[in-house]
RODO-2510 file (C-alpha; in nm, 4 decimals, decimal comma):
residues 178
     n   res          X          Y          Z
     1     m     1,2572    -0,1987     3,1567
     2     p     1,5868    -0,2192     2,9652
     3     n     1,5773    -0,3167     2,5959
     4     p     1,2332    -0,4836     2,5734
     5     r     1,1601    -0,7148     2,2839
     6     l     1,0309    -0,5315     1,9785
     7     a     0,6811    -0,6824     2,0013
     8     d     0,6616    -0,5729     2,3659
     9     q     0,7870    -0,2269     2,2719
    10     i     0,5127    -0,1963     2,0081
    11     r     0,2499    -0,3104     2,2628
    12     l     0,3705    -0,0471     2,5097
    13     k     0,3637     0,2236     2,2417
    14     l     0,0101     0,1254     2,1380
    15     d    -0,0990     0,1387     2,5042
    16     a     0,0604     0,4830     2,5449
    17     a    -0,0942     0,6049     2,2127
    18     v     0,2530     0,6738     2,0700
    19     l     0,1548     0,4366     1,7889
    20     p    -0,1948     0,4762     1,6429
    21     s    -0,4523     0,2060     1,7085
    22     g    -0,6899     0,3134     1,4306
    23     e    -0,7066     0,2147     1,0660
    24     p    -0,4825     0,4158     0,8282
    25     v    -0,6364     0,5670     0,5155
    26     k    -0,3194     0,5054     0,3129
    27     t     0,0031     0,3094     0,3408
    28     r     0,3134     0,3985     0,1377
    29     t     0,5983     0,1536     0,0997
    30     g     0,9341     0,2487    -0,0428
    31     y     1,3033     0,2834     0,0298
    32     g     1,4059     0,4174     0,3678
    33     s     1,4187     0,7944     0,4048
    34     g     1,6643     0,8118     0,6955
    35     a     1,3831     0,8972     0,9379
    36     l     1,3466     0,7404     1,2796
    37     c     1,1103     0,4437     1,3028
    38     v     0,8274     0,5381     1,5378
    39     a     0,8056     0,1740     1,6540
    40     c     1,1677     0,0788     1,7314
    41     d     1,3346     0,4243     1,7452
    42     a     1,6098     0,3207     1,4985
    43     f     1,6925     0,4950     1,1716
    44     i     1,5343     0,3598     0,8520
    45     f     1,8278     0,3464     0,6115
    46     a     1,7941     0,3821     0,2331
    47     a     1,8698     0,0109     0,1841
    48     q     1,5764    -0,0821     0,4101
    49     t     1,2057    -0,0886     0,3288
    50     e     1,0003     0,1849     0,4918
    51     s     0,6250     0,1869     0,5466
    52     e     0,4548     0,5201     0,6045
    53     i     0,0956     0,5160     0,7231
    54     e    -0,1388     0,8114     0,6915
    55     m    -0,4168     0,8318     0,9486
    56     p    -0,7627     0,9908     0,8959
    57     d    -0,6525     1,3003     1,0928
    58     g    -0,3568     1,3498     0,8548
    59     g    -0,0958     1,2149     1,0981
    60     r     0,1846     1,0180     0,9348
    61     f     0,4003     0,7508     1,0938
    62     k     0,7147     0,5954     0,9440
    63     m     0,8244     0,2429     1,0357
    64     h     1,0544    -0,0320     0,9150
    65     r     0,8550    -0,2825     0,7099
    66     g     0,9032    -0,5454     0,9830
    67     c     0,7933    -0,3040     1,2558
    68     h     0,4862    -0,2214     1,0451
    69     g     0,4054    -0,5933     1,0250
    70     l     0,4348    -0,6306     1,4028
    71     w     0,2136    -0,3227     1,4515
    72     l    -0,0487    -0,4756     1,2202
    73     a    -0,0252    -0,8125     1,3962
    74     e    -0,0722    -0,6543     1,7388
    75     r    -0,3711    -0,4548     1,6144
    76     m    -0,5187    -0,7795     1,4759
    77     r    -0,4555    -0,9545     1,8078
    78     r    -0,6437    -0,6726     1,9826
    79     r    -0,9208    -0,6923     1,7198
    80     l    -0,8590    -0,3315     1,6147
    81     v    -0,8368    -0,4149     1,2426
    82     p    -1,1739    -0,3981     1,0637
    83     p    -1,2730    -0,6905     0,8423
    84     s    -1,1975    -0,6506     0,4748
    85     p    -1,4917    -0,5645     0,2467
    86     a    -1,7214    -0,8641     0,1846
    87     s    -1,5219    -1,0832     0,4262
    88     d    -1,8389    -1,1879     0,6073
    89     a    -2,0228    -1,2776     0,2870
    90     p    -2,1758    -1,6278     0,3132
    91     t    -2,0797    -1,7244    -0,0413
    92     r    -1,7726    -1,6535    -0,2482
    93     v    -1,8142    -1,3257    -0,4344
    94     p    -1,6133    -1,2414    -0,7458
    95     r    -1,3304    -0,9958    -0,6915
    96     l    -1,4260    -0,6440    -0,7895
    97     d    -1,0860    -0,5791    -0,9422
    98     a    -1,0528    -0,9059    -1,1401
    99     p    -0,9093    -0,8266    -1,4848
   100     a    -1,1008    -0,9258    -1,7976
   101     p    -0,9671    -1,1835    -2,0460
   102     n    -0,6966    -1,0510    -2,2855
   103     f    -0,6326    -0,7750    -2,0355
   104     d    -0,2557    -0,8314    -2,0375
   105     e    -0,2363    -0,7681    -2,4125
   106     r    -0,4238    -0,4387    -2,3726
   107     v    -0,1894    -0,3324    -2,0919
   108     r     0,1147    -0,4252    -2,3027
   109     g    -0,0251    -0,2204    -2,5915
   110     k    -0,0710     0,0819    -2,3651
   111     l     0,2887     0,0491    -2,2417
   112     i     0,4272     0,0230    -2,5948
   113     s     0,2185     0,3183    -2,7177
   114     g     0,3224     0,5343    -2,4213
   115     a    -0,0303     0,5596    -2,2772
   116     l     0,1067     0,3972    -1,9602
   117     p     0,4526     0,4798    -1,8204
   118     l     0,7408     0,2321    -1,8335
   119     e     0,9351     0,3926    -1,5460
   120     s     0,9001     0,2923    -1,1819
   121     p     0,7110     0,5151    -0,9376
   122     k     0,9011     0,7294    -0,6859
   123     a     0,6487     0,6373    -0,4158
   124     m     0,3321     0,4329    -0,3862
   125     w     0,0341     0,4413    -0,1498
   126     g    -0,2424     0,1875    -0,1021
   127     g    -0,5868     0,2111     0,0505
   128     y    -0,9541     0,1808    -0,0255
   129     g    -1,0849     0,3328    -0,3481
   130     t    -1,1562     0,7051    -0,3696
   131     r    -1,3708     0,6944    -0,6868
   132     r    -1,0819     0,8035    -0,9083
   133     l    -1,0294     0,6731    -1,2613
   134     c    -0,7873     0,3802    -1,2990
   135     a    -0,5022     0,4689    -1,5355
   136     v    -0,4928     0,1105    -1,6644
   137     c    -0,8525    -0,0036    -1,7227
   138     e    -1,0069     0,3460    -1,7246
   139     t    -1,2917     0,2565    -1,4875
   140     t    -1,3758     0,4073    -1,1484
   141     i    -1,2006     0,2596    -0,8431
   142     r    -1,4903     0,2050    -0,6030
   143     e    -1,4748     0,2397    -0,2242
   144     a    -1,4796    -0,1399    -0,1691
   145     e    -1,1795    -0,1904    -0,4010
   146     i    -0,8094    -0,1485    -0,3252
   147     e    -0,6577     0,1598    -0,4891
   148     y    -0,2876     0,2186    -0,5496
   149     e    -0,1723     0,5794    -0,5830
   150     l     0,1629     0,6142    -0,7617
   151     d     0,3853     0,9226    -0,7599
   152     m     0,5709     0,9047    -1,0898
   153     p     0,8896     1,0873    -1,1894
   154     g     0,8070     1,4295    -1,3257
   155     g     0,5229     1,4843    -1,0799
   156     r     0,2573     1,2753    -1,2554
   157     r     0,0214     1,0894    -1,0197
   158     l    -0,1539     0,7687    -1,1272
   159     f    -0,4314     0,5683    -0,9626
   160     m    -0,4796     0,1946    -1,0269
   161     h    -0,6880    -0,0971    -0,9086
   162     m    -0,4783    -0,3568    -0,7267
   163     g    -0,5266    -0,6093    -1,0106
   164     c    -0,4521    -0,3467    -1,2753
   165     h    -0,1314    -0,2498    -1,0926
   166     s    -0,0291    -0,6153    -1,0908
   167     a    -0,0916    -0,6435    -1,4666
   168     w     0,1020    -0,3183    -1,5276
   169     m     0,3990    -0,4463    -1,3246
   170     t     0,3895    -0,7889    -1,4953
   171     e     0,3913    -0,6392    -1,8440
   172     r     0,6729    -0,3985    -1,7521
   173     i     0,8757    -0,7025    -1,6394
   174     r     0,7932    -0,8916    -1,9628
   175     l     0,9071    -0,5917    -2,1655
   176     g     1,2329    -0,5715    -1,9636
   177     f     1,1756    -0,2436    -1,7800
   178     v     1,1972    -0,3706    -1,4218
***
């Protein structure tokens, strides 16, 4: 079949197990590394956004951000994506990672004092919590919460709740560092 549409190509690769059908444990998004996209077989250039998924067996797959979205959509269509935590709850539950009032001022203070870095991460991963301590709010990131893992310049690695990461990014922007 010459030059199939990208969505069809992803379906074929899922059927042939070239692309994983399971749930990744982590997803990293960053600038392209020059690697080949496992979904479309084209290079991922530095000016493009690359998604790298890490599977439970340690396998890693690099894709263009758009190819990653199509892969996710096809897995959803096939009902291969598990529901998010508490998605079947009958009533609205408060978000586990909702920041407390005056949280932004505390984050800004930590940035100004140097307790939190001002520089951008070299790479970032996202997944479910691994019971590590959040660098922003200094509480444990539980398994039902979203955890961001940031590789910072100089080799430092930080872990943050999704909401804490958002507050950190917002305050960095307000202070003019992004």
